[in-house]
PDB file of N, CA, C and O in Angstrom:
ATOM      1  N   MET A   1     132.708 117.140-151.533  1.00  0.00           N
ATOM      2  CA  MET A   1     131.509 116.992-152.353  1.00  0.00           C
ATOM      3  C   MET A   1     131.688 115.786-153.261  1.00  0.00           C
ATOM      4  O   MET A   1     132.745 115.594-153.861  1.00  0.00           O
ATOM      5  N   GLU A   2     130.663 114.996-153.351  1.00  0.00           N
ATOM      6  CA  GLU A   2     130.695 113.780-154.160  1.00  0.00           C
ATOM      7  C   GLU A   2     129.749 113.955-155.345  1.00  0.00           C
ATOM      8  O   GLU A   2     128.657 114.507-155.211  1.00  0.00           O
ATOM      9  N   ILE A   3     130.192 113.470-156.514  1.00  0.00           N
ATOM     10  CA  ILE A   3     129.329 113.478-157.695  1.00  0.00           C
ATOM     11  C   ILE A   3     128.905 112.033-157.966  1.00  0.00           C
ATOM     12  O   ILE A   3     129.746 111.153-158.147  1.00  0.00           O
ATOM     13  N   GLN A   4     127.607 111.804-157.990  1.00  0.00           N
ATOM     14  CA  GLN A   4     127.063 110.471-158.265  1.00  0.00           C
ATOM     15  C   GLN A   4     126.406 110.490-159.638  1.00  0.00           C
ATOM     16  O   GLN A   4     125.875 111.512-160.073  1.00  0.00           O
ATOM     17  N   GLN A   5     126.451 109.346-160.312  1.00  0.00           N
ATOM     18  CA  GLN A   5     125.791 109.242-161.612  1.00  0.00           C
ATOM     19  C   GLN A   5     124.723 108.168-161.554  1.00  0.00           C
ATOM     20  O   GLN A   5     124.954 107.062-161.064  1.00  0.00           O
ATOM     21  N   ILE A   6     123.557 108.509-162.061  1.00  0.00           N
ATOM     22  CA  ILE A   6     122.467 107.549-162.184  1.00  0.00           C
ATOM     23  C   ILE A   6     122.147 107.470-163.661  1.00  0.00           C
ATOM     24  O   ILE A   6     121.690 108.446-164.257  1.00  0.00           O
ATOM     25  N   ASN A   7     122.385 106.310-164.254  1.00  0.00           N
ATOM     26  CA  ASN A   7     122.237 106.140-165.691  1.00  0.00           C
ATOM     27  C   ASN A   7     121.098 105.163-165.978  1.00  0.00           C
ATOM     28  O   ASN A   7     121.087 104.039-165.476  1.00  0.00           O
ATOM     29  N   ARG A   8     120.150 105.604-166.784  1.00  0.00           N
ATOM     30  CA  ARG A   8     119.034 104.735-167.166  1.00  0.00           C
ATOM     31  C   ARG A   8     119.081 104.522-168.674  1.00  0.00           C
ATOM     32  O   ARG A   8     119.961 105.053-169.351  1.00  0.00           O
ATOM     33  N   GLU A   9     118.156 103.765-169.188  1.00  0.00           N
ATOM     34  CA  GLU A   9     118.200 103.391-170.604  1.00  0.00           C
ATOM     35  C   GLU A   9     118.182 104.588-171.544  1.00  0.00           C
ATOM     36  O   GLU A   9     118.984 104.643-172.476  1.00  0.00           O
ATOM     37  N   SER A  10     117.290 105.544-171.324  1.00  0.00           N
ATOM     38  CA  SER A  10     117.193 106.676-172.252  1.00  0.00           C
ATOM     39  C   SER A  10     117.632 108.003-171.648  1.00  0.00           C
ATOM     40  O   SER A  10     117.885 108.964-172.374  1.00  0.00           O
ATOM     41  N   LYS A  11     117.722 108.060-170.326  1.00  0.00           N
ATOM     42  CA  LYS A  11     118.088 109.307-169.632  1.00  0.00           C
ATOM     43  C   LYS A  11     118.973 108.989-168.439  1.00  0.00           C
ATOM     44  O   LYS A  11     119.174 107.830-168.078  1.00  0.00           O
ATOM     45  N   GLY A  12     119.491 110.036-167.844  1.00  0.00           N
ATOM     46  CA  GLY A  12     120.280 109.854-166.630  1.00  0.00           C
ATOM     47  C   GLY A  12     120.569 111.200-166.024  1.00  0.00           C
ATOM     48  O   GLY A  12     120.126 112.231-166.529  1.00  0.00           O
ATOM     49  N   PHE A  13     121.330 111.189-164.917  1.00  0.00           N
ATOM     50  CA  PHE A  13     121.719 112.461-164.324  1.00  0.00           C
ATOM     51  C   PHE A  13     122.964 112.287-163.467  1.00  0.00           C
ATOM     52  O   PHE A  13     123.286 111.196-162.998  1.00  0.00           O
ATOM     53  N   PHE A  14     123.640 113.394-163.286  1.00  0.00           N
ATOM     54  CA  PHE A  14     124.742 113.495-162.341  1.00  0.00           C
ATOM     55  C   PHE A  14     124.212 114.314-161.173  1.00  0.00           C
ATOM     56  O   PHE A  14     123.528 115.320-161.360  1.00  0.00           O
ATOM     57  N   LYS A  15     124.538 113.868-159.971  1.00  0.00           N
ATOM     58  CA  LYS A  15     124.021 114.525-158.775  1.00  0.00           C
ATOM     59  C   LYS A  15     125.206 114.867-157.877  1.00  0.00           C
ATOM     60  O   LYS A  15     126.051 114.019-157.590  1.00  0.00           O
ATOM     61  N   ALA A  16     125.253 116.130-157.439  1.00  0.00           N
ATOM     62  CA  ALA A  16     126.278 116.557-156.484  1.00  0.00           C
ATOM     63  C   ALA A  16     125.695 116.427-155.084  1.00  0.00           C
ATOM     64  O   ALA A  16     124.604 116.922-154.804  1.00  0.00           O
ATOM     65  N   VAL A  17     126.443 115.749-154.204  1.00  0.00           N
ATOM     66  CA  VAL A  17     125.963 115.517-152.847  1.00  0.00           C
ATOM     67  C   VAL A  17     126.995 116.059-151.857  1.00  0.00           C
ATOM     68  O   VAL A  17     128.185 115.759-151.955  1.00  0.00           O
ATOM     69  N   SER A  18     126.525 116.852-150.915  1.00  0.00           N
ATOM     70  CA  SER A  18     127.378 117.412-149.866  1.00  0.00           C
ATOM     71  C   SER A  18     126.688 117.185-148.532  1.00  0.00           C
ATOM     72  O   SER A  18     125.545 117.600-148.346  1.00  0.00           O
ATOM     73  N   ASP A  19     127.365 116.534-147.611  1.00  0.00           N
ATOM     74  CA  ASP A  19     126.785 116.233-146.295  1.00  0.00           C
ATOM     75  C   ASP A  19     125.415 115.575-146.424  1.00  0.00           C
ATOM     76  O   ASP A  19     124.467 115.941-145.729  1.00  0.00           O
ATOM     77  N   GLU A  20     125.327 114.601-147.322  1.00  0.00           N
ATOM     78  CA  GLU A  20     124.106 113.822-147.565  1.00  0.00           C
ATOM     79  C   GLU A  20     122.950 114.652-148.103  1.00  0.00           C
ATOM     80  O   GLU A  20     121.814 114.180-148.125  1.00  0.00           O
ATOM     81  N   LYS A  21     123.220 115.890-148.539  1.00  0.00           N
ATOM     82  CA  LYS A  21     122.180 116.726-149.151  1.00  0.00           C
ATOM     83  C   LYS A  21     122.507 116.903-150.625  1.00  0.00           C
ATOM     84  O   LYS A  21     123.673 117.008-151.005  1.00  0.00           O
ATOM     85  N   GLU A  22     121.471 116.935-151.448  1.00  0.00           N
ATOM     86  CA  GLU A  22     121.683 117.160-152.878  1.00  0.00           C
ATOM     87  C   GLU A  22     122.000 118.636-153.118  1.00  0.00           C
ATOM     88  O   GLU A  22     121.189 119.512-152.820  1.00  0.00           O
ATOM     89  N   ALA A  23     123.193 118.898-153.661  1.00  0.00           N
ATOM     90  CA  ALA A  23     123.627 120.272-153.920  1.00  0.00           C
ATOM     91  C   ALA A  23     123.257 120.703-155.333  1.00  0.00           C
ATOM     92  O   ALA A  23     123.073 121.892-155.595  1.00  0.00           O
ATOM     93  N   GLY A  24     123.147 119.739-156.245  1.00  0.00           N
ATOM     94  CA  GLY A  24     122.806 120.070-157.620  1.00  0.00           C
ATOM     95  C   GLY A  24     122.557 118.816-158.430  1.00  0.00           C
ATOM     96  O   GLY A  24     122.858 117.700-158.006  1.00  0.00           O
ATOM     97  N   ARG A  25     121.988 119.036-159.631  1.00  0.00           N
ATOM     98  CA  ARG A  25     121.661 117.913-160.510  1.00  0.00           C
ATOM     99  C   ARG A  25     121.803 118.377-161.953  1.00  0.00           C
ATOM    100  O   ARG A  25     121.386 119.478-162.310  1.00  0.00           O
ATOM    101  N   MET A  26     122.393 117.526-162.768  1.00  0.00           N
ATOM    102  CA  MET A  26     122.531 117.809-164.188  1.00  0.00           C
ATOM    103  C   MET A  26     121.969 116.608-164.951  1.00  0.00           C
ATOM    104  O   MET A  26     122.462 115.488-164.814  1.00  0.00           O
ATOM    105  N   THR A  27     120.950 116.851-165.743  1.00  0.00           N
ATOM    106  CA  THR A  27     120.271 115.759-166.435  1.00  0.00           C
ATOM    107  C   THR A  27     120.765 115.640-167.874  1.00  0.00           C
ATOM    108  O   THR A  27     121.214 116.608-168.487  1.00  0.00           O
ATOM    109  N   TYR A  28     120.664 114.413-168.387  1.00  0.00           N
ATOM    110  CA  TYR A  28     121.036 114.164-169.777  1.00  0.00           C
ATOM    111  C   TYR A  28     120.123 113.122-170.393  1.00  0.00           C
ATOM    112  O   TYR A  28     119.459 112.349-169.703  1.00  0.00           O
ATOM    113  N   SER A  29     120.116 113.130-171.724  1.00  0.00           N
ATOM    114  CA  SER A  29     119.365 112.140-172.494  1.00  0.00           C
ATOM    115  C   SER A  29     120.322 111.493-173.484  1.00  0.00           C
ATOM    116  O   SER A  29     121.212 112.152-174.021  1.00  0.00           O
ATOM    117  N   TRP A  30     120.137 110.217-173.719  1.00  0.00           N
ATOM    118  CA  TRP A  30     120.976 109.522-174.700  1.00  0.00           C
ATOM    119  C   TRP A  30     120.535 109.876-176.113  1.00  0.00           C
ATOM    120  O   TRP A  30     119.342 109.953-176.408  1.00  0.00           O
ATOM    121  N   ALA A  31     121.515 110.088-176.975  1.00  0.00           N
ATOM    122  CA  ALA A  31     121.272 110.340-178.404  1.00  0.00           C
ATOM    123  C   ALA A  31     121.999 109.240-179.153  1.00  0.00           C
ATOM    124  O   ALA A  31     123.106 109.443-179.651  1.00  0.00           O
ATOM    125  N   GLY A  32     121.379 108.084-179.231  1.00  0.00           N
ATOM    126  CA  GLY A  32     122.061 106.916-179.785  1.00  0.00           C
ATOM    127  C   GLY A  32     122.919 106.273-178.705  1.00  0.00           C
ATOM    128  O   GLY A  32     122.773 106.586-177.524  1.00  0.00           O
ATOM    129  N   SER A  33     123.814 105.377-179.107  1.00  0.00           N
ATOM    130  CA  SER A  33     124.600 104.633-178.121  1.00  0.00           C
ATOM    131  C   SER A  33     125.936 105.289-177.810  1.00  0.00           C
ATOM    132  O   SER A  33     126.621 104.873-176.875  1.00  0.00           O
ATOM    133  N   ASP A  34     126.325 106.318-178.583  1.00  0.00           N
ATOM    134  CA  ASP A  34     127.663 106.872-178.404  1.00  0.00           C
ATOM    135  C   ASP A  34     127.694 108.349-178.040  1.00  0.00           C
ATOM    136  O   ASP A  34     128.770 108.946-177.998  1.00  0.00           O
ATOM    137  N   LYS A  35     126.533 108.955-177.775  1.00  0.00           N
ATOM    138  CA  LYS A  35     126.542 110.344-177.324  1.00  0.00           C
ATOM    139  C   LYS A  35     125.342 110.632-176.434  1.00  0.00           C
ATOM    140  O   LYS A  35     124.310 109.964-176.495  1.00  0.00           O
ATOM    141  N   PHE A  36     125.524 111.657-175.604  1.00  0.00           N
ATOM    142  CA  PHE A  36     124.418 112.068-174.747  1.00  0.00           C
ATOM    143  C   PHE A  36     124.330 113.586-174.736  1.00  0.00           C
ATOM    144  O   PHE A  36     125.312 114.297-174.945  1.00  0.00           O
ATOM    145  N   ILE A  37     123.111 114.053-174.483  1.00  0.00           N
ATOM    146  CA  ILE A  37     122.779 115.474-174.505  1.00  0.00           C
ATOM    147  C   ILE A  37     122.610 115.952-173.069  1.00  0.00           C
ATOM    148  O   ILE A  37     121.745 115.462-172.343  1.00  0.00           O
ATOM    149  N   ILE A  38     123.440 116.910-172.662  1.00  0.00           N
ATOM    150  CA  ILE A  38     123.226 117.545-171.355  1.00  0.00           C
ATOM    151  C   ILE A  38     122.107 118.561-171.563  1.00  0.00           C
ATOM    152  O   ILE A  38     122.273 119.529-172.305  1.00  0.00           O
ATOM    153  N   ASP A  39     120.968 118.342-170.909  1.00  0.00           N
ATOM    154  CA  ASP A  39     119.817 119.197-171.190  1.00  0.00           C
ATOM    155  C   ASP A  39     119.446 120.156-170.061  1.00  0.00           C
ATOM    156  O   ASP A  39     118.694 121.105-170.281  1.00  0.00           O
ATOM    157  N   HIS A  40     119.966 119.919-168.851  1.00  0.00           N
ATOM    158  CA  HIS A  40     119.599 120.840-167.760  1.00  0.00           C
ATOM    159  C   HIS A  40     120.604 120.709-166.622  1.00  0.00           C
ATOM    160  O   HIS A  40     120.998 119.603-166.253  1.00  0.00           O
ATOM    161  N   THR A  41     121.008 121.837-166.077  1.00  0.00           N
ATOM    162  CA  THR A  41     121.876 121.869-164.891  1.00  0.00           C
ATOM    163  C   THR A  41     121.219 122.777-163.865  1.00  0.00           C
ATOM    164  O   THR A  41     120.833 123.906-164.168  1.00  0.00           O
ATOM    165  N   GLU A  42     121.100 122.272-162.662  1.00  0.00           N
ATOM    166  CA  GLU A  42     120.466 123.051-161.600  1.00  0.00           C
ATOM    167  C   GLU A  42     121.277 122.892-160.312  1.00  0.00           C
ATOM    168  O   GLU A  42     121.637 121.780-159.928  1.00  0.00           O
ATOM    169  N   VAL A  43     121.556 124.012-159.655  1.00  0.00           N
ATOM    170  CA  VAL A  43     122.274 123.999-158.383  1.00  0.00           C
ATOM    171  C   VAL A  43     121.356 124.592-157.324  1.00  0.00           C
ATOM    172  O   VAL A  43     120.772 125.658-157.521  1.00  0.00           O
ATOM    173  N   ASN A  44     121.234 123.899-156.205  1.00  0.00           N
ATOM    174  CA  ASN A  44     120.409 124.422-155.108  1.00  0.00           C
ATOM    175  C   ASN A  44     121.022 125.728-154.606  1.00  0.00           C
ATOM    176  O   ASN A  44     122.242 125.839-154.478  1.00  0.00           O
ATOM    177  N   SER A  45     120.175 126.709-154.323  1.00  0.00           N
ATOM    178  CA  SER A  45     120.625 128.080-154.048  1.00  0.00           C
ATOM    179  C   SER A  45     121.650 128.165-152.920  1.00  0.00           C
ATOM    180  O   SER A  45     122.535 129.019-152.966  1.00  0.00           O
ATOM    181  N   GLU A  46     121.553 127.305-151.914  1.00  0.00           N
ATOM    182  CA  GLU A  46     122.507 127.401-150.804  1.00  0.00           C
ATOM    183  C   GLU A  46     123.922 126.991-151.224  1.00  0.00           C
ATOM    184  O   GLU A  46     124.873 127.202-150.471  1.00  0.00           O
ATOM    185  N   TYR A  47     124.070 126.406-152.422  1.00  0.00           N
ATOM    186  CA  TYR A  47     125.384 125.985-152.914  1.00  0.00           C
ATOM    187  C   TYR A  47     125.876 126.854-154.071  1.00  0.00           C
ATOM    188  O   TYR A  47     126.899 126.545-154.682  1.00  0.00           O
ATOM    189  N   ASN A  48     125.159 127.933-154.376  1.00  0.00           N
ATOM    190  CA  ASN A  48     125.580 128.823-155.459  1.00  0.00           C
ATOM    191  C   ASN A  48     126.989 129.341-155.203  1.00  0.00           C
ATOM    192  O   ASN A  48     127.366 129.611-154.063  1.00  0.00           O
ATOM    193  N   GLY A  49     127.764 129.477-156.285  1.00  0.00           N
ATOM    194  CA  GLY A  49     129.105 130.035-156.183  1.00  0.00           C
ATOM    195  C   GLY A  49     130.159 129.082-155.656  1.00  0.00           C
ATOM    196  O   GLY A  49     131.283 129.505-155.386  1.00  0.00           O
ATOM    197  N   GLN A  50     129.829 127.806-155.503  1.00  0.00           N
ATOM    198  CA  GLN A  50     130.777 126.832-154.962  1.00  0.00           C
ATOM    199  C   GLN A  50     131.317 125.884-156.029  1.00  0.00           C
ATOM    200  O   GLN A  50     131.991 124.908-155.702  1.00  0.00           O
ATOM    201  N   GLY A  51     131.026 126.160-157.302  1.00  0.00           N
ATOM    202  CA  GLY A  51     131.565 125.331-158.378  1.00  0.00           C
ATOM    203  C   GLY A  51     130.848 124.008-158.561  1.00  0.00           C
ATOM    204  O   GLY A  51     131.390 123.085-159.169  1.00  0.00           O
ATOM    205  N   VAL A  52     129.632 123.907-158.040  1.00  0.00           N
ATOM    206  CA  VAL A  52     128.885 122.643-158.109  1.00  0.00           C
ATOM    207  C   VAL A  52     128.577 122.273-159.563  1.00  0.00           C
ATOM    208  O   VAL A  52     128.801 121.134-159.973  1.00  0.00           O
ATOM    209  N   GLY A  53     128.066 123.229-160.338  1.00  0.00           N
ATOM    210  CA  GLY A  53     127.744 122.965-161.740  1.00  0.00           C
ATOM    211  C   GLY A  53     128.974 122.543-162.517  1.00  0.00           C
ATOM    212  O   GLY A  53     128.923 121.603-163.310  1.00  0.00           O
ATOM    213  N   LYS A  54     130.070 123.230-162.295  1.00  0.00           N
ATOM    214  CA  LYS A  54     131.331 122.908-162.975  1.00  0.00           C
ATOM    215  C   LYS A  54     131.761 121.480-162.653  1.00  0.00           C
ATOM    216  O   LYS A  54     132.174 120.742-163.547  1.00  0.00           O
ATOM    217  N   LYS A  55     131.666 121.086-161.386  1.00  0.00           N
ATOM    218  CA  LYS A  55     132.063 119.727-160.994  1.00  0.00           C
ATOM    219  C   LYS A  55     131.216 118.681-161.709  1.00  0.00           C
ATOM    220  O   LYS A  55     131.725 117.632-162.102  1.00  0.00           O
ATOM    221  N   MET A  56     129.926 118.961-161.879  1.00  0.00           N
ATOM    222  CA  MET A  56     129.062 117.990-162.564  1.00  0.00           C
ATOM    223  C   MET A  56     129.416 117.903-164.043  1.00  0.00           C
ATOM    224  O   MET A  56     129.445 116.809-164.606  1.00  0.00           O
ATOM    225  N   VAL A  57     129.688 119.046-164.685  1.00  0.00           N
ATOM    226  CA  VAL A  57     130.081 119.026-166.104  1.00  0.00           C
ATOM    227  C   VAL A  57     131.385 118.257-166.253  1.00  0.00           C
ATOM    228  O   VAL A  57     131.514 117.439-167.164  1.00  0.00           O
ATOM    229  N   LEU A  58     132.353 118.501-165.379  1.00  0.00           N
ATOM    230  CA  LEU A  58     133.635 117.800-165.476  1.00  0.00           C
ATOM    231  C   LEU A  58     133.469 116.300-165.227  1.00  0.00           C
ATOM    232  O   LEU A  58     134.191 115.495-165.817  1.00  0.00           O
ATOM    233  N   ALA A  59     132.531 115.917-164.364  1.00  0.00           N
ATOM    234  CA  ALA A  59     132.250 114.491-164.154  1.00  0.00           C
ATOM    235  C   ALA A  59     131.677 113.878-165.430  1.00  0.00           C
ATOM    236  O   ALA A  59     132.006 112.744-165.777  1.00  0.00           O
ATOM    237  N   ALA A  60     130.822 114.623-166.128  1.00  0.00           N
ATOM    238  CA  ALA A  60     130.260 114.139-167.391  1.00  0.00           C
ATOM    239  C   ALA A  60     131.360 113.990-168.445  1.00  0.00           C
ATOM    240  O   ALA A  60     131.358 113.027-169.212  1.00  0.00           O
ATOM    241  N   VAL A  61     132.293 114.935-168.483  1.00  0.00           N
ATOM    242  CA  VAL A  61     133.413 114.866-169.431  1.00  0.00           C
ATOM    243  C   VAL A  61     134.264 113.629-169.144  1.00  0.00           C
ATOM    244  O   VAL A  61     134.650 112.905-170.061  1.00  0.00           O
ATOM    245  N   GLU A  62     134.548 113.398-167.878  1.00  0.00           N
ATOM    246  CA  GLU A  62     135.340 112.227-167.503  1.00  0.00           C
ATOM    247  C   GLU A  62     134.627 110.935-167.893  1.00  0.00           C
ATOM    248  O   GLU A  62     135.251 110.012-168.417  1.00  0.00           O
ATOM    249  N   TYR A  63     133.328 110.872-167.639  1.00  0.00           N
ATOM    250  CA  TYR A  63     132.535 109.702-168.016  1.00  0.00           C
ATOM    251  C   TYR A  63     132.577 109.492-169.531  1.00  0.00           C
ATOM    252  O   TYR A  63     132.736 108.367-170.004  1.00  0.00           O
ATOM    253  N   ALA A  64     132.434 110.581-170.286  1.00  0.00           N
ATOM    254  CA  ALA A  64     132.469 110.477-171.749  1.00  0.00           C
ATOM    255  C   ALA A  64     133.830 109.967-172.214  1.00  0.00           C
ATOM    256  O   ALA A  64     133.896 109.092-173.077  1.00  0.00           O
ATOM    257  N   ARG A  65     134.909 110.498-171.659  1.00  0.00           N
ATOM    258  CA  ARG A  65     136.257 110.064-172.051  1.00  0.00           C
ATOM    259  C   ARG A  65     136.482 108.592-171.744  1.00  0.00           C
ATOM    260  O   ARG A  65     137.018 107.854-172.571  1.00  0.00           O
ATOM    261  N   GLU A  66     136.074 108.166-170.559  1.00  0.00           N
ATOM    262  CA  GLU A  66     136.297 106.780-170.137  1.00  0.00           C
ATOM    263  C   GLU A  66     135.525 105.789-170.993  1.00  0.00           C
ATOM    264  O   GLU A  66     135.919 104.629-171.118  1.00  0.00           O
ATOM    265  N   ASN A  67     134.424 106.246-171.581  1.00  0.00           N
ATOM    266  CA  ASN A  67     133.550 105.326-172.320  1.00  0.00           C
ATOM    267  C   ASN A  67     133.505 105.611-173.818  1.00  0.00           C
ATOM    268  O   ASN A  67     132.673 105.040-174.523  1.00  0.00           O
ATOM    269  N   GLY A  68     134.375 106.475-174.316  1.00  0.00           N
ATOM    270  CA  GLY A  68     134.431 106.774-175.748  1.00  0.00           C
ATOM    271  C   GLY A  68     133.157 107.426-176.266  1.00  0.00           C
ATOM    272  O   GLY A  68     132.704 107.119-177.369  1.00  0.00           O
ATOM    273  N   LEU A  69     132.580 108.323-175.475  1.00  0.00           N
ATOM    274  CA  LEU A  69     131.309 108.960-175.825  1.00  0.00           C
ATOM    275  C   LEU A  69     131.516 110.423-176.187  1.00  0.00           C
ATOM    276  O   LEU A  69     132.552 111.011-175.879  1.00  0.00           O
ATOM    277  N   LYS A  70     130.523 110.999-176.839  1.00  0.00           N
ATOM    278  CA  LYS A  70     130.515 112.430-177.145  1.00  0.00           C
ATOM    279  C   LYS A  70     129.374 113.093-176.390  1.00  0.00           C
ATOM    280  O   LYS A  70     128.382 112.452-176.043  1.00  0.00           O
ATOM    281  N   ILE A  71     129.533 114.395-176.141  1.00  0.00           N
ATOM    282  CA  ILE A  71     128.535 115.167-175.414  1.00  0.00           C
ATOM    283  C   ILE A  71     127.987 116.270-176.315  1.00  0.00           C
ATOM    284  O   ILE A  71     128.738 116.937-177.027  1.00  0.00           O
ATOM    285  N   ILE A  72     126.674 116.448-176.273  1.00  0.00           N
ATOM    286  CA  ILE A  72     126.012 117.570-176.948  1.00  0.00           C
ATOM    287  C   ILE A  72     125.482 118.472-175.829  1.00  0.00           C
ATOM    288  O   ILE A  72     124.495 118.121-175.181  1.00  0.00           O
ATOM    289  N   PRO A  73     126.118 119.632-175.586  1.00  0.00           N
ATOM    290  CA  PRO A  73     125.693 120.483-174.475  1.00  0.00           C
ATOM    291  C   PRO A  73     124.587 121.461-174.874  1.00  0.00           C
ATOM    292  O   PRO A  73     124.871 122.579-175.304  1.00  0.00           O
ATOM    293  N   LEU A  74     123.338 121.044-174.735  1.00  0.00           N
ATOM    294  CA  LEU A  74     122.215 121.932-175.048  1.00  0.00           C
ATOM    295  C   LEU A  74     121.874 122.859-173.886  1.00  0.00           C
ATOM    296  O   LEU A  74     121.338 123.947-174.097  1.00  0.00           O
ATOM    297  N   CYS A  75     122.176 122.445-172.685  1.00  0.00           N
ATOM    298  CA  CYS A  75     121.950 123.285-171.504  1.00  0.00           C
ATOM    299  C   CYS A  75     122.865 124.515-171.592  1.00  0.00           C
ATOM    300  O   CYS A  75     124.063 124.370-171.834  1.00  0.00           O
ATOM    301  N   PRO A  76     122.317 125.717-171.401  1.00  0.00           N
ATOM    302  CA  PRO A  76     123.143 126.932-171.514  1.00  0.00           C
ATOM    303  C   PRO A  76     124.364 126.941-170.593  1.00  0.00           C
ATOM    304  O   PRO A  76     125.425 127.430-170.983  1.00  0.00           O
ATOM    305  N   PHE A  77     124.228 126.410-169.382  1.00  0.00           N
ATOM    306  CA  PHE A  77     125.370 126.383-168.467  1.00  0.00           C
ATOM    307  C   PHE A  77     126.468 125.468-169.001  1.00  0.00           C
ATOM    308  O   PHE A  77     127.637 125.851-169.040  1.00  0.00           O
ATOM    309  N   ALA A  78     126.086 124.250-169.416  1.00  0.00           N
ATOM    310  CA  ALA A  78     127.085 123.313-169.939  1.00  0.00           C
ATOM    311  C   ALA A  78     127.726 123.864-171.205  1.00  0.00           C
ATOM    312  O   ALA A  78     128.936 123.737-171.393  1.00  0.00           O
ATOM    313  N   LYS A  79     126.929 124.475-172.075  1.00  0.00           N
ATOM    314  CA  LYS A  79     127.472 125.052-173.303  1.00  0.00           C
ATOM    315  C   LYS A  79     128.499 126.129-172.968  1.00  0.00           C
ATOM    316  O   LYS A  79     129.559 126.185-173.591  1.00  0.00           O
ATOM    317  N   ALA A  80     128.201 126.979-171.997  1.00  0.00           N
ATOM    318  CA  ALA A  80     129.134 128.027-171.582  1.00  0.00           C
ATOM    319  C   ALA A  80     130.436 127.429-171.058  1.00  0.00           C
ATOM    320  O   ALA A  80     131.512 127.972-171.308  1.00  0.00           O
ATOM    321  N   MET A  81     130.344 126.325-170.340  1.00  0.00           N
ATOM    322  CA  MET A  81     131.556 125.655-169.835  1.00  0.00           C
ATOM    323  C   MET A  81     132.428 125.179-170.997  1.00  0.00           C
ATOM    324  O   MET A  81     133.646 125.360-170.985  1.00  0.00           O
ATOM    325  N   PHE A  82     131.793 124.567-172.001  1.00  0.00           N
ATOM    326  CA  PHE A  82     132.554 124.091-173.161  1.00  0.00           C
ATOM    327  C   PHE A  82     133.131 125.258-173.959  1.00  0.00           C
ATOM    328  O   PHE A  82     134.220 125.145-174.522  1.00  0.00           O
ATOM    329  N   ASP A  83     132.411 126.371-174.012  1.00  0.00           N
ATOM    330  CA  ASP A  83     132.923 127.553-174.709  1.00  0.00           C
ATOM    331  C   ASP A  83     134.152 128.116-174.004  1.00  0.00           C
ATOM    332  O   ASP A  83     135.068 128.612-174.661  1.00  0.00           O
ATOM    333  N   LYS A  84     134.183 128.046-172.675  1.00  0.00           N
ATOM    334  CA  LYS A  84     135.267 128.639-171.887  1.00  0.00           C
ATOM    335  C   LYS A  84     136.493 127.735-171.774  1.00  0.00           C
ATOM    336  O   LYS A  84     137.623 128.223-171.746  1.00  0.00           O
ATOM    337  N   LYS A  85     136.276 126.422-171.708  1.00  0.00           N
ATOM    338  CA  LYS A  85     137.366 125.498-171.384  1.00  0.00           C
ATOM    339  C   LYS A  85     137.760 124.663-172.605  1.00  0.00           C
ATOM    340  O   LYS A  85     137.112 123.668-172.930  1.00  0.00           O
ATOM    341  N   LEU A  86     138.826 125.088-173.267  1.00  0.00           N
ATOM    342  CA  LEU A  86     139.301 124.379-174.458  1.00  0.00           C
ATOM    343  C   LEU A  86     139.653 122.933-174.154  1.00  0.00           C
ATOM    344  O   LEU A  86     139.467 122.054-174.997  1.00  0.00           O
ATOM    345  N   GLU A  87     140.165 122.681-172.945  1.00  0.00           N
ATOM    346  CA  GLU A  87     140.698 121.351-172.614  1.00  0.00           C
ATOM    347  C   GLU A  87     139.623 120.269-172.496  1.00  0.00           C
ATOM    348  O   GLU A  87     139.956 119.088-172.406  1.00  0.00           O
ATOM    349  N   ILE A  88     138.343 120.646-172.495  1.00  0.00           N
ATOM    350  CA  ILE A  88     137.302 119.610-172.401  1.00  0.00           C
ATOM    351  C   ILE A  88     136.574 119.408-173.726  1.00  0.00           C
ATOM    352  O   ILE A  88     135.650 118.600-173.810  1.00  0.00           O
ATOM    353  N   ARG A  89     136.980 120.129-174.748  1.00  0.00           N
ATOM    354  CA  ARG A  89     136.258 120.065-176.027  1.00  0.00           C
ATOM    355  C   ARG A  89     136.492 118.773-176.819  1.00  0.00           C
ATOM    356  O   ARG A  89     135.842 118.548-177.840  1.00  0.00           O
ATOM    357  N   ASP A  90     137.406 117.935-176.358  1.00  0.00           N
ATOM    358  CA  ASP A  90     137.655 116.675-177.065  1.00  0.00           C
ATOM    359  C   ASP A  90     136.450 115.757-177.054  1.00  0.00           C
ATOM    360  O   ASP A  90     136.387 114.826-177.858  1.00  0.00           O
ATOM    361  N   VAL A  91     135.490 115.989-176.168  1.00  0.00           N
ATOM    362  CA  VAL A  91     134.309 115.117-176.095  1.00  0.00           C
ATOM    363  C   VAL A  91     133.112 115.679-176.860  1.00  0.00           C
ATOM    364  O   VAL A  91     132.028 115.095-176.835  1.00  0.00           O
ATOM    365  N   LEU A  92     133.304 116.808-177.537  1.00  0.00           N
ATOM    366  CA  LEU A  92     132.199 117.387-178.322  1.00  0.00           C
ATOM    367  C   LEU A  92     132.036 116.651-179.630  1.00  0.00           C
ATOM    368  O   LEU A  92     131.160 116.991-180.426  1.00  0.00           O
TER     369      LEU A  92
END
C-alpha cells in the first residue's frame, strides 16, 4: 500500500492507494505556515480493518517531523490515534 500526499495552498490530503485503487483519504487544512489540522479520515469499506487510517496518520506525522510542523487532530479517528500512541505526540 502506498500513501500519497497532495498539498495545496490552504488544504491537502493523504491518500492510501492499493492496486491503483484509492483505499482511503485523510484531509487537512493549513493553520498558518507551521501547523495543519487533520479534519477528516475516511477508509473505503473494502479496506476496513487493514490499518489504512493508521498508515495515513503515521504518514502525516512523518511529514510534520520532516518539515518542523505541528498537527491539530480534530478528526475523531486521528485524535484517537494520538491519544493511544505516545510516540507520535511530539508533533502536537
